[in-house]
C-alpha positions as CSV (number, residue, x, y, z in Angstrom):
1,X,12.2,-12.6,6.3
2,X,8.8,-13.5,7.6
3,X,6.0,-11.1,8.2
4,X,3.3,-12.2,10.8
5,X,-0.1,-10.5,10.9
6,X,-2.9,-10.9,13.1
7,X,-6.1,-9.7,13.5
8,X,-8.4,-9.9,16.4
9,X,-12.0,-9.2,16.7
10,X,-12.8,-9.0,20.5
11,X,-16.2,-9.8,22.0
12,X,-18.9,-7.8,21.7
13,X,-19.8,-7.5,25.3
14,X,-16.1,-6.8,26.2
15,X,-15.8,-4.0,28.5
16,X,-14.0,-0.9,28.2
17,X,-11.4,-2.0,30.7
18,X,-11.1,-5.5,29.0
19,X,-10.5,-3.6,26.0
20,X,-7.4,-1.8,27.8
21,X,-5.8,-4.7,29.3
22,X,-6.1,-6.7,25.9
23,X,-4.0,-3.6,24.1
24,X,-1.4,-3.7,27.0
25,X,-1.1,-7.6,26.5
26,X,-0.4,-7.0,22.9
27,X,2.2,-3.9,23.5
28,X,3.6,-6.4,26.2
29,X,4.2,-8.9,23.4
30,X,6.8,-6.2,22.2
31,X,9.9,-7.1,24.2
32,X,9.9,-10.8,23.7
33,X,9.5,-10.8,20.0
34,X,13.2,-10.6,18.3
35,X,11.9,-9.1,15.3
36,X,13.1,-6.5,12.9
37,X,9.8,-4.8,13.4
38,X,6.9,-4.9,15.7
39,X,3.5,-3.2,15.4
40,X,0.4,-2.8,17.3
41,X,-2.8,-0.6,16.2
42,X,-6.8,-0.5,15.7
43,X,-8.5,0.3,11.8
44,X,-7.1,3.3,10.6
45,X,-9.8,5.9,9.2
46,X,-8.9,5.6,5.8
47,X,-12.2,4.4,4.0
48,X,-12.1,2.4,0.4
49,X,-14.0,-0.2,-1.2
50,X,-11.4,-3.0,-0.6
51,X,-10.3,-2.0,2.9
52,X,-11.6,-4.3,6.1
53,X,-11.6,-2.6,9.2
54,X,-13.9,-4.4,11.1
55,X,-11.3,-5.7,13.1
56,X,-10.5,-4.3,16.8
57,X,-6.8,-5.0,16.8
58,X,-3.7,-5.8,14.8
59,X,-0.6,-7.1,15.5
60,X,2.4,-7.1,12.9
61,X,6.0,-8.0,13.4
62,X,8.3,-8.7,10.9
63,X,11.3,-11.4,11.8
64,X,14.3,-11.7,10.4
65,X,14.6,-15.5,10.3
66,X,12.1,-18.7,11.2
67,X,14.3,-19.0,14.5
68,X,13.4,-16.1,15.8
69,X,9.5,-16.4,14.8
70,X,10.0,-19.9,16.5
71,X,11.8,-18.7,19.3
72,X,8.5,-15.6,19.7
73,X,5.9,-18.2,19.5
74,X,7.1,-20.6,21.9
75,X,7.7,-18.0,24.3
76,X,6.4,-18.6,27.7
77,X,4.9,-14.7,27.7
78,X,3.2,-15.7,23.9
79,X,2.0,-18.8,25.6
80,X,0.4,-17.2,28.4
81,X,-1.2,-14.4,26.2
82,X,-2.5,-17.5,24.2
83,X,-4.4,-18.7,27.3
84,X,-5.2,-15.7,29.1
85,X,-6.2,-12.0,27.5
86,X,-6.4,-14.2,23.9
87,X,-9.3,-15.5,25.2
88,X,-11.1,-12.2,25.1
89,X,-11.0,-12.3,20.9
90,X,-14.2,-13.8,18.9
91,X,-12.1,-14.1,16.2
92,X,-8.4,-14.4,15.5
93,X,-6.7,-14.8,11.7
94,X,-3.5,-14.8,11.1
95,X,-1.6,-13.6,7.7
96,X,2.1,-15.0,7.9
97,X,4.0,-14.2,4.7
98,X,8.0,-14.9,3.5
């Protein structure tokens, strides 16, 4: 199993409409992800010293095999996201774990 967790910080000048479109673009990735689990969210309203809730959106997908992950990474719609909506992010941080 491969856990793929991506955190996005959107640009400060992103409009409300751009934020909505970005969120929808993340949700639109689910059908192309051959994953055991897929989730898009925003920071939870939990306050603890060890929690960093400074990001705008989180995408988490758990892939059963590396082949599934690679298929997702190379999918034309994923590439289109990287070259389109992803440009609204000022920072992207990825954690991949076996």
